[in-house]
N, C-alpha and C positions, 0 to 999 in steps of 0.2 A: 173590406167586404166580408160579410159573415159567411160561414160554411153552410151550404145547402145540400140536402140529400138528393134532390133532383136537379140536374144540370140546367134544364129549361127554366126552372124557377130562378136559378142564379142568373141566367141571361135576362130574364124579365126584370130582376132587381137592378141589373146594370142599365137597363133602358130608363128606369126611374130617375137616374142621375141627370138625364137630359130633358126631363119633363118640366114645363113651367110650374111655378109654385101654386098658382090657383088651381090648375088641373090636378096637381099632385095632392092637394088638400081634399078635392072631391074623390079621388081614387082611394085615398086613405080612409075616408068615411065608408065607402063601399066595401073595402077590404076588411074594415073593422066589423061590419055586419055579417060578411060572408064567411070569414075564416072560422069563427066559433061555432057556426051551425053545421060544419062538415061532419059526416058520419064516418068514423074510422073504419067501419066494416065495408064501406062502399068504395067504388072506383070512380074517378072523374076524368073526362077527356081534357086535353090541353086547351082546345079552342073554347070550351065552356068556361074554364077557369079564367082565361084572359078576358072573355066577354063580361063576366060578373064583376071584374075589377075595373076594366077600362071602358066598357060599353062599346067595344070595337071587336069585331070578329075577323081575324086575319084570314085572307084568302089562301095563303101558302103555309098555313099552320101545320106543323108536323103531326102525324097521327100517333100521338103519345097518350097513354092512359096512366094516371097516378093512383097509387093506393091511398085511401083516405087518411090513414094515420101519418104517413110520411108527408103527404101534401099539407095537412093541417100544421104539422111542426114547421115546415118551410114557410108557410104563409104567416104564421105567428112571428117567425124570425124576420120576415120581410116587413111586417107591420111595425115591429120594433125599430128596424133600421130606417124605414121611411120617416117615422116620427122624429128620429134623431136628426135627420137632415133638415127638418122644418123649423127647429128651435121653437117649439110651441110653448108659450107661457102657461102656467098652471091655471090662470084665470080663464083661458080659452076653453077649458074643459066644461065649464058650466055646472060643475058638481064637485063635491069634495074629492080630492086626490090623496091617496095614502101612499107613502113611501114604502118600498119593499120591506124595510126593517119593521115598520108598523104592522104590516100584514104578518110577518113572521111571529111577532109577539102576540098578535091577536089569535092566531091559530096554532101557536106553539110548534112551528115548523122551521126548517132551515132554509137558507137561500137556495140550496141545491134542490130542495123539494119544490120551491116556487118555480125554478127553471123547468122541472118536470111538468108542473101544472101549466106553464105557458105552452109547452109542446102539445098539451092536451086541450087547449082552448082558452086559457086565461089570458085576457088582453092586457099586456103591459106596454106602456108607451114611455117615450123619453120626453120630459118636461123641463122647462127652465123655472126653477123655484124662486121665491121672492129674494133669497140671498144671492141670486145670480148664478148659482151652480146648476148644472144640468144633471138630473138624476132620473132613474127609472121609477115609475109610479103606476098605481092601479086606480082607475076611477071607481068610486063607490058602487055605481050601478053595474059595471062590468064584473066586479068581485061578487056582488049578490047574485048576478045571473049565473056565474060559474058555480057558486056553491049550491044554488037551487037545481042546476042541471046535472051536477055530479055529486050527489049525496054519498054514493058508495066510496068515492075517492076521499072525500073529507072525513067520513067515518073511519075508513081504514087508516088514514094518516093519524087521526087522533088516537086510535087504539094502538097504533104503532109507536106513538110518541109518549103515551101515558103509562106509568108504572105505579101500581098501588103499593101500599106499605109492605105487604107480604112479598110482592115481587122484588121490591127494593132490598129487603133483607136477604132474600135468596140470591140476588145478584151480587151483593157484597160478600156473602159467604163463598160463592163460587170464585169471586175475584181473589179472595184470600187463598183459596186452593191453588189457583193458577200462579199466584205470586210465589208460593212455596215450591211448586213442582216445576216451574219453567222460568227461565230468565227472559221475561217478556217486557218490552217497552210499553208505555201507555197506549200508543197508537195500535200496536198489535193486540193488546188486551181488549181494547174497546171493540175492535172488529170481531174477535172471537166471542165475546159476551153478547154482542148484538145478534150474532147468528144463533147462539144457543138459546137466547130468551125471546127471539122473534121481535125485537124492537129496533128503533133507529139508533144510529151512532150517537146522536145528540142526547137521546134519553140516557144512554149509558154514561156519557160524559157528565151529565148533570148529577147523576147519582154519585159518581166518584168525586166530583167537585164538591158536592155537599158534604161528603164524608171528610174530605181533606180540610174543608173549612171548619167543621166541627171538631176535628182532631188535628190541629196544626203540627207539622213536623213528623207525621206518621203516614205519609202517602203510601198507598198500597203498591203502586208501581212506580218505577223510576220515571221522572217527568220527561226525560229526554235521553237518547242513547249517547254513549261516549263517542267523541269524535274519532274518526278512523285515522290511523297512522299512515305514513307514506307507504310502508310495506303492505299494509292491509288494502290500501287503494290499488296498488299494483296487482296484488293477488286477486282482488275483486274484478279488475279489468281482464285479467287472464281467464278467469272463469266465465266472464261475460262473453269473451271471444269464443269460448268453447261451447256456447249455446245455452248457458244457464239463464233462466228467466229472472227478472228483478224480484219476484215474489220468493223464489227459492233462495236467491242471494240474501234477501232481507232476513229470512229465517236463520241462515247460516251466520250472518254477521250481527244479528240482533239489532237491525235497523229497519226502518220502513222502506217501502218501495220507492218513495220519492227521494229518500236519502241515497238509495242505490243509484237511481238515475242521476242525481246531482253529483255523486262521487265519480261515476263513469264519465259524465260530461266534463268535469274538471280535469281528469286525466287526459281525455281526448283533446281538450282545448290546449293543455300544456304541451303534450307530445306531438300532436298532429298540426293544429292550427297555429301553435307557437313556433313552428319550425319554418325556415325559409327554404322552400324546395326548389332546387335547380335540376334541370333535366335537359337531355339532348332532344331538340324538337324533331318532329317528323310530319310530313303532310298527312300521313294516315291517321294522326291523332285528331284531325279536324273532322273526320267522318262522323256522321250521327251514330253509327253503330260501332264505333271504335271500342267502346268499353266492353261490349258483349263479344265482339269478334276477336279482340286481342287478349283480354283478361280471361276469356273462357276457353282458349285454345289449348290449355295445358291441363292434364289430369292431375289429381292430388299427388299421385306417385312421382310425377315429374318435378314437383316443387318441394319434395321432401328431401331435405339435405342429408338425412341419415341414410338414404338409399344411393347417394352418389359415391362412387368408388374410384373415380379417376376423371380425366379430361372429358368434356362434353363433345358430342359431334356438332358440326357447324350449324345444322338446322335447329337443334334444341338450344344451342347457345344464342342464336339469333332471336328465338322466341322469348327466351328469358330476358334479354336486354330490351326488347320491345315492351314486354310486360312491365319491367322495372321502370322504364322511362314514362310509359303512359300512366302508370299509377302515380308517379311523382307529378306529372303534368296535371292530372285531375285534382290532386291534393293542392297544388299551387293555385289552381282556379278557385277551389273551394275556400282557400285562405283569403282570397281577394273578395269573393262574392258573399260569403256567409258571415253572419254576426254570431259570436259564441253564445250570446244571451238568448238568441232566437232559434237555436237548433231544435229541430223536431226529432222524435225517436228514429224515424226513417233516415234522416240525414246523419244522425249519430252512428247508426249501424253501418251506413255506407262509408263514412270516414274510417271507421275501425276496419272495415273490410279492405279498403284501398291501402291503408297503412300495412295491414298484414300481407297483402299482395307484394308490396314493395320490399318489405323486410324479408319475406320468403325468397323472392327472386335474387336479392342481393346475397343472402346467405348461401344459396346454391352456387352462385358464381364464385364466391370466395372459397368455398369448400372444394369446388372442382379445380381450382388453380393453386391450391396450397402446395402441391408437389413441385410446381414451378418455383415457388418462393423458397422451399427447402433446398432445391437443387442449386439455385443461384446463391443462397446464403452459405451453403457448404463450400463454395468456391472462394469465400473470403475468410476462412478460418485462420489463415495466416496473418490476419490484420490485428490479432490480439483480442478480439471480442468473442464472447461466448456465442454458441450456435443459437440458443434460444433468444438472445438479444438481436441477433441478425435476422432471425425469422420474424420476430415481432416488428422490427423496422421494415422488413420487406412486405409484411402483411398490410401495414399502413399504406405503403406505396401501391399495393394491389388494390386496396379499397378506393384510393384516390383515382386510380386508372379506371375502375369500374364507373365512377361518376362521370368521367370525361369521354369514355369510349363511344364512338359513333359507329353503330353496326352497319349503317348504310354505305360506308366507304369500301366494303368488300374485303376487309382485312380480318384475319383471325385475331381474337382477343389475346391469345397467348403471345403472339408477336408483339403487339402493342404493350402488353403488361410487362413482358421481358425487358424491353428497352426502358420502360419507366422505372422498373426496379433497379436495373443496372445504373441508370442515371442517378438515382437516389443514393446508391452505394458510393458512386464516384464522387458525390458531393459530401456525404457525411463522413466517410472513412478517413479522408485526409484531415478533416477538421478534428475528428476524434484523435488521430495520431498527433496532431499539433497540440491539442489540449493535454494528452497523455505526456508528451514531452515536457510541457511546462510544469505539470504536476511532479514529474520526476526531478526536475532541476530547480524547482522553487516556485513559489506562488507568483502570480502576476504582479501583486503589490510589491513584492521584494524586487522583481526585475525592474519595475518602474522607479523604485527608490534608488537602486544602485546602477542605473543605466549608464552614468558617466564612468563608473569604475569598469564595467564590462566593456565599454567602448575603448577604454585605454588598453585593454588586454589585446595583444596582437592575434588576429585570426579568430576571436571569440564569436563574432557575429556570423562569420562564414561557416564555422562548425555547426552552429544552431541551424542555419539555413540548409546545410547539407543533410543534417539528420531528418528534418521535416521533409525535404525533397526526396530523400531515399525512401522514407516510409510511404510517401505519396506514390512514387513510381512503383514500389512493390505491390501496393494495393491495386493499382491500375493493371499491372502485368497479369494479375490473377484473372482478369476478365478475358484474356486471350487463351487460345488453345495451347497445349504444351509445345507444339511445333513452332507456332508463331512466337511464343514467349522465348524459346531457346534461340531462335534466329535473332531477335532483337537484343537479347542479353549478350550474345556472342558478337553481334555487329557493332554495338556501341560500347562493349567492354564494361558491362555493369558488374563490378566486383572482380573483374579479371582483365586480361589483356584483350583488346579488340582484335577481331579477325576480319579478313577480306571476304568478299563474296565467293571467291574461288575456294578458299579454305573451308568455309561453311558448306559449300556445295559438295566437296569431297567427303565431308563427314556425314552428310545426309544422303549421299549418293544421288545428287540431282545436279542439274546445270546451274551455272551462276545466274542465268536469266530467271530461272525458277526461284532461286533464293531472293533475287531482287523483287519479284512479284509478291512473294510471301511477306517480305519486309514492308512493301508499300501497302499491302492489305492490312497488316497489323497496325501500321501508323495511322491509317484512316480510321480504324476502329477506336484507337486511343483518342484521336481528335474529337470523335463524336461523344466520348465519355467524359472528357474534361470540361468542367464548368469554367467559363472565362472569369467569373467572379472569384472562384477559388484560386485560379492561376494568378490573378492580379494580386490576391491577398498574399500568396506565397512570395511572389516577386517583390511586392512592396515591403515585406518583412525583412 
């Protein structure tokens, strides 16, 4: 369905789809006579327009009035669309039919100019030509009638397209000046020269093409811009996100506006539509006003990560998570519904905006919880790893927790993220200790090669197991509070002689029952931290 300036004409076009062919041919004939005669300066009521086309005056017609210029453009589009649905053979015209290319050559104009003429009253229809192909054409009588009734348009177009010898020399001289003073592509130079000399783009192109044909290898302007690198495309998208228009970006990167739109489209398709977005669903996301209500409830300052200096309050944290998951939900829907090759400029801008919303919310949540990561990482310094490695590992766990956290459960994110980071450390640190032990005693290949010799040595396997187990227990004990850690070390005799509940109670000046409670609590904590797969791996070794 073509685009119409007036919605009521678009509705009328949809009704034509259900009209019988015989009646449609009659209405096409009336429309062909009525549309070219409209006066652009007058206004026309809706019921009058419908009657002129269908010979039927609807009783419940809306009281709408159309401006003559927009109505004529819509009716010419409707005429073209209805003829396309009828599959009219060229012979049915009863007079010579010129293809649009022939009209362009006859009047030295472009197809773009012919589209403007159609909006001003030139009747163009769709015909099936003798070769079986359907093409747009203009009947000889309709073309002559348009030329006779619009002499000022034809004269202005010819003057706009024609350049005499003196104008051609001046244009070439100016083209050489621009080529020396500016790094312009051919498309940018054509636009500037057309504006300066008051002629059409096609006229400028013909002059430049004639010169290039007469002087091969000495083109005045580069025929095409250099392709953008990946870094340039990312930089272009960053500027586009900050509100720069394609024309401004084209001048900065020495490419045309179409090339700018294509580059932005490619980056968006790769980064946005090329990603599988997972999100935590919510019933609020199904509301019609969800995008405006949720994505618009935070001020720019609230999503500026540079302004975050510590943990967030519960209300702001909840808004950020809702914003993050809704943005991903909308991106996931867009990935399923939109085709990359058919994205409009509005859809492109919306996808970029949603992606920016998601990235900004995630970055704020990461920055707000980095202190938690550093705090938990610092408690594992005794494991032999550097603090920056531990923080990096913990940050990955934090980002994974952000992806899975459901704010609707009523739990603070710091609680959920803390357990996720601790669980990750409990998994990775024992494995790191085991790998470090193997690196210190020999490569795995060497161990496999001499397995029979090691097995023959009395107690060799037990010593290896004790070393790994001791490192694992040490890393797990760091997760406990100092009091809990000391109680377990004393109770089970880790590195020393074991003590009774009574002995430990006298040292801490508490009852033996209190010592038993501390021991039970510490053991429950350790049970929650140990991964069964890691434990099975250690026992199996």
